[in-house]
VEXNUBA-638231 format. One record per residue: x, y, z of N, C-alpha, C in turn. Coordinates in steps of 0.02 Angstrom, whole numbers. Layout:
// VEXNUBA-638231
R    n_c1    n_c2    n_c3   ca_c1   ca_c2   ca_c3    c_c1    c_c2    c_c3
R       X       Y       Z       X       Y       Z       X       Y       Z
...
END
This chain:
// VEXNUBA-638231
R    n_c1    n_c2    n_c3   ca_c1   ca_c2   ca_c3    c_c1    c_c2    c_c3
R    -563     -13    -177    -535      40    -217    -475      14    -255
R    -466      38    -315    -411      18    -358    -356      71    -356
R    -294      49    -357    -237      94    -356    -194      82    -418
R    -161     134    -442    -119     128    -502     -48     106    -486
R     -23     123    -427      48     112    -412      61      62    -357
R       9      31    -330      19     -18    -278     -37     -69    -278
R     -23    -125    -246     -73    -178    -236     -85    -182    -162
R    -149    -191    -143    -166    -192     -72    -212    -251     -59
R    -197    -287      -4    -237    -345      14    -240    -351      90
R    -296    -375     114    -303    -390     186    -325    -462     191
R    -289    -501     231    -306    -571     244    -290    -586     317
R    -339    -611     353    -330    -629     423    -301    -572     464
R    -327    -512     454    -307    -452     490    -235    -431     478
R    -207    -454     423    -139    -434     403    -144    -398     337
R    -120    -337     334    -121    -298     273     -55    -309     236
R     -61    -317     170      -2    -322     128      -6    -268      74
R      44    -226      72      48    -173      22     109    -189     -22
R      97    -195     -87     151    -210    -134     158    -151    -181
R     218    -122    -182     231     -68    -229     230     -97    -300
R     196     -62    -346     187     -90    -413     204     -38    -466
R     268     -22    -470     293      23    -522     354     -10    -554
R     344     -67    -587     402    -104    -614     442     -64    -665
R     410     -20    -701     445      20    -751     493      70    -719
R     483      84    -654     526     132    -619     562      99    -560
R     569      33    -563     602      -5    -509     570      10    -441
R     504      21    -441     465      36    -381     489      99    -346
R     517     144    -384     539     207    -355     480     250    -332
R     491     287    -279     439     330    -251     429     391    -296
R     366     407    -307     347     469    -340     287     498    -304
R     264     555    -324     209     587    -289     145     545    -289
R     130     513    -346      70     472    -350      73     413    -302
R     130     380    -298     138     323    -252     133     347    -180
R     164     402    -164     160     429     -95      88     444     -77
R      50     474    -123     -20     490    -109     -61     426    -100
R     -48     375    -141     -86     313    -135     -69     276     -70
R      -6     278     -49      12     248      15     -26     282      73
R     -30     348      69     -67     386     120    -141     368     118
R    -169     363      58    -240     346      51    -255     277      80
R    -211     229      67    -220     161      95    -219     164     171
R    -170     198     199    -163     202     271    -224     235     303
R    -248     288     273    -306     323     301    -371     286     289
R    -381     261     230    -444     227     212    -454     164     253
R    -402     126     263    -408      62     297    -384      63     369
R    -366     123     393    -343     131     461    -290      79     478
R    -243      71     431    -192      19     436    -153      23     501
R    -135      81     521     -91      88     579    -125      66     643
R    -189      81     651    -223      67     714    -255      -2     715
R    -285     -23     660    -327     -83     660    -289    -145     638
R    -249    -140     587    -217    -198     558    -145    -204     582
R    -130    -260     612     -62    -272     634     -46    -345     620
R       6    -360     588      55    -316     558      34    -293     488
R      73    -249     461      65    -225     392     131    -235     357
R     131    -274     303     192    -287     265     193    -244     203
R     249    -214     189     258    -176     128     312    -211      86
R     291    -235      28     337    -269     -18     362    -220     -70
R     426    -222     -82     456    -178    -132     474    -216    -194
END
C-alpha cells in the first residue's frame, strides 16, 4: 500500500516508518495520524514486528 505522508519498509523483521511531510517539517496532521494508525493495524506492527523505528 502507498501512503502520502509517510514511508514504510520492513527488512529482517524490523519495521521502519519515516514521516514524509517535508513541506510541514513533518508536523502531525489528521492525514498523518490516520496513516500511522493504518500502518500499525495493517502490518500488526506492535505485535509482530520488533523493533519498529519511527524517523522524523
